[in-house]
C-alpha positions as CSV (number, residue, x, y, z in Angstrom):
1,M,-22.3,26.1,-11.4
2,R,-23.3,24.6,-14.7
3,E,-19.8,23.4,-15.8
4,T,-19.3,21.0,-12.9
5,K,-22.6,19.3,-13.5
6,S,-21.8,18.1,-17.0
7,N,-19.5,15.2,-17.9
8,G,-19.1,16.5,-21.5
9,N,-21.4,14.1,-23.4
10,S,-24.9,14.5,-24.6
11,S,-27.5,12.1,-23.4
12,K,-29.1,12.2,-26.9
13,E,-26.0,10.5,-28.4
14,S,-25.2,6.9,-27.8
15,P,-21.6,6.0,-26.7
16,C,-20.9,4.6,-30.2
17,E,-22.1,7.9,-31.8
18,I,-19.9,9.9,-29.4
19,L,-16.9,7.7,-30.2
20,D,-17.6,7.9,-34.0
21,R,-17.9,11.7,-33.9
22,Y,-14.7,12.0,-31.9
23,M,-12.7,9.8,-34.3
24,T,-14.1,11.7,-37.3
25,V,-13.1,15.0,-35.8
26,Q,-9.7,13.8,-34.9
27,G,-8.9,12.9,-38.5
28,G,-10.5,9.7,-39.5
29,M,-9.3,7.3,-36.9
30,R,-9.9,3.7,-37.7
31,R,-13.1,2.1,-36.4
32,T,-11.9,-1.2,-35.2
33,P,-14.0,-4.0,-33.7
34,E,-11.6,-4.0,-30.7
35,R,-12.4,-0.4,-29.9
36,Y,-16.1,-1.0,-30.0
37,T,-15.9,-4.2,-28.0
38,I,-13.9,-2.4,-25.3
39,L,-16.4,0.4,-25.4
40,E,-19.3,-2.1,-24.9
41,V,-17.5,-3.6,-21.9
42,V,-16.7,-0.3,-20.1
43,M,-20.2,1.0,-20.6
44,Q,-21.5,-1.9,-18.7
45,M,-19.0,-1.9,-15.8
46,K,-19.7,-0.6,-12.4
47,G,-17.1,0.9,-10.1
48,H,-13.5,1.7,-10.6
49,H,-11.3,-0.8,-12.6
50,S,-7.7,-1.0,-13.8
51,A,-6.8,-1.7,-17.4
52,D,-5.9,-5.3,-16.4
53,E,-9.3,-5.8,-14.7
54,I,-11.0,-4.4,-17.8
55,L,-8.9,-6.7,-20.0
56,A,-10.1,-9.7,-17.9
57,M,-13.8,-8.6,-18.5
58,M,-13.4,-8.9,-22.2
59,P,-15.3,-11.8,-23.9
60,S,-13.1,-14.9,-23.9
61,S,-13.6,-15.4,-27.6
62,F,-12.3,-11.9,-28.4
63,H,-8.5,-11.2,-28.0
64,V,-7.4,-7.7,-27.3
65,S,-3.7,-6.8,-26.7
66,R,-2.6,-4.8,-23.7
67,A,-1.4,-2.0,-26.0
68,T,-4.8,-1.8,-27.7
69,M,-6.5,-1.8,-24.3
70,Y,-4.4,1.1,-23.1
71,S,-4.8,3.1,-26.3
72,T,-8.5,2.6,-26.4
73,L,-9.0,3.5,-22.8
74,S,-7.0,6.7,-23.4
75,L,-9.3,7.4,-26.4
76,L,-12.4,6.9,-24.4
77,V,-11.2,9.3,-21.7
78,K,-10.5,11.9,-24.3
79,C,-14.0,11.7,-25.7
80,N,-15.5,11.8,-22.1
81,L,-16.9,8.3,-22.0
82,L,-14.6,7.3,-19.2
83,F,-13.3,9.0,-16.1
84,E,-9.6,8.4,-15.4
85,H,-8.6,8.4,-11.7
86,Y,-5.1,8.2,-10.2
87,M,-5.6,6.5,-6.9
88,N,-3.2,4.7,-4.6
89,G,-0.5,4.6,-7.2
90,A,-2.8,3.1,-9.9
91,T,-4.8,4.3,-12.8
92,L,-8.5,3.3,-12.5
93,Y,-11.2,3.9,-15.0
94,E,-14.9,4.5,-14.4
95,C,-17.8,4.8,-16.8
96,A,-18.6,8.5,-17.4
97,Y,-21.5,8.2,-19.9
98,N,-24.6,9.8,-18.5
99,R,-23.1,9.8,-15.0
100,P,-23.5,12.8,-12.7
101,V,-20.3,14.4,-11.5
102,H,-19.4,12.8,-8.1
103,H,-16.6,12.6,-5.6
104,H,-14.8,9.7,-3.9
105,Y,-14.1,8.5,-0.4
106,I,-10.9,6.4,-0.4
107,C,-10.0,4.2,2.6
108,T,-6.2,4.3,3.2
109,G,-6.5,1.0,5.2
110,C,-8.2,-1.3,2.6
111,N,-8.1,0.9,-0.5
112,K,-11.8,0.6,-1.0
113,I,-13.5,3.5,-3.0
114,W,-17.0,4.9,-2.5
115,D,-18.7,7.3,-4.8
116,V,-20.1,10.4,-3.0
117,Q,-22.6,12.9,-4.4
118,D,-22.4,16.1,-2.2
119,D,-23.8,19.4,-3.4
120,S,-21.7,21.3,-0.9
121,I,-18.5,20.3,-2.7
122,E,-20.1,21.4,-6.0
123,Q,-21.1,24.7,-4.4
124,A,-17.6,25.3,-3.0
125,A,-16.0,24.5,-6.4
126,S,-18.4,26.9,-8.1
127,K,-17.1,29.7,-5.9
128,V,-13.5,29.1,-6.9
129,R,-12.4,31.8,-9.4
130,T,-10.6,30.5,-12.4
131,P,-9.5,33.4,-14.7
132,R,-8.6,32.3,-18.2
133,F,-9.7,28.8,-17.4
134,K,-13.1,27.1,-18.1
135,K,-14.0,24.5,-15.5
136,L,-15.6,21.4,-17.0
137,R,-16.1,19.3,-14.0
138,C,-14.9,18.9,-10.4
139,S,-13.8,15.6,-8.8
140,T,-12.6,15.4,-5.2
141,Y,-10.8,12.6,-3.4
142,I,-11.4,12.4,0.3
143,Y,-8.9,10.1,2.0
144,G,-9.7,8.5,5.4
145,I,-10.3,5.3,7.2
146,C,-13.6,3.4,6.7
147,N,-15.6,2.0,9.7
148,I,-14.4,-1.5,9.1
149,C,-10.7,-0.5,9.2
150,Q,-11.4,1.7,12.2
151,A,-12.8,-1.3,14.1
152,K,-9.8,-3.4,13.1
153,L,-7.4,-0.7,14.3
154,A,-9.3,-0.4,17.6
155,R,-9.1,-4.2,18.1
156,L,-5.4,-4.2,17.3
157,K,-4.8,-1.3,19.7
158,K,-6.6,-3.2,22.5
159,K,-4.7,-6.3,21.8
160,M,-1.4,-4.4,21.9
161,E,-2.4,-2.8,25.2
162,R,-3.3,-6.2,26.7
163,E,0.1,-7.6,25.6
164,K,1.9,-4.6,26.9
165,L,0.1,-4.9,30.3
166,A,0.8,-8.7,30.4
167,N,4.6,-8.0,30.0
168,M,4.8,-5.2,32.6
169,T,6.2,-5.8,36.0
170,R,4.1,-5.1,39.1
171,E,6.1,-1.8,39.7
172,E,5.4,-0.6,36.1
173,K,1.7,-1.4,36.4
174,R,1.6,0.6,39.7
175,F,3.2,3.6,38.0
176,A,0.9,3.3,35.0
177,R,-2.2,3.4,37.4
178,I,-0.7,6.5,39.1
179,G,-0.2,8.2,35.7
180,E,-3.8,7.5,34.7
181,E,-5.1,8.9,38.1
182,L,-3.0,12.0,37.6
183,S,-4.4,12.5,34.1
184,E,-8.0,12.1,35.3
185,A,-7.3,14.6,38.1
186,A,-5.8,17.1,35.6
187,E,-8.9,16.8,33.4
188,W,-11.2,17.3,36.4
189,F,-9.4,20.6,37.3
190,K,-9.7,21.9,33.8
C-alpha cells in the first residue's frame, strides 16, 4: 500500500524548505530564528522525546520559551517533519524527515520504546478498507513486557514464593506438596 510507506515529505526538499513552503501556504507565517533552531535540534535527535527534553537539548546560548517550543513542535507535526505520539500519558516527538513508517514496542514495566519495522503490519493495514478516507500512514503501538522486566518479575515471584514458604507452618507445607502432586497427576491423566 503506497500511502502507508510515505511520511508526507519529499526527500528532494530540505527540512527548512518544507517548513518554508508550509508557512507560505498557511498565509505568511513568521520565519523566526527560534523556529529554525528548534527545527535544527529535532532533525538531529534520535528516539522519542518530550517537549521538555527537546527544550533541554536547545543550545544554552539560545533561549526558547515553553510556549514557543510547543507551538513550533505543533507546526513541525503539521508539516510532517515530526511524528507525534501519545504514549504512557505523555506526548513524545520523533523526527519524521526521510524516516520510513515504523511501529513501536512499548514496555509497560519500564516504559522503554523500541522502533519496529514489520512489513506484515503494513500488509494488514493495506487490506483495511477505508471508504471516503485516504490513509496516509499507519503506526501501531504494541504494548508488552520487555525481557529485562520479565526477568525482574520472575526474580520477584521467586522471592515472594521463598518468603511465603518460609512463613508457612509444617502442616501448610505438607498440604502444598499434596496439592502439587495432585496437579501433576491430573496433568498426567490428560
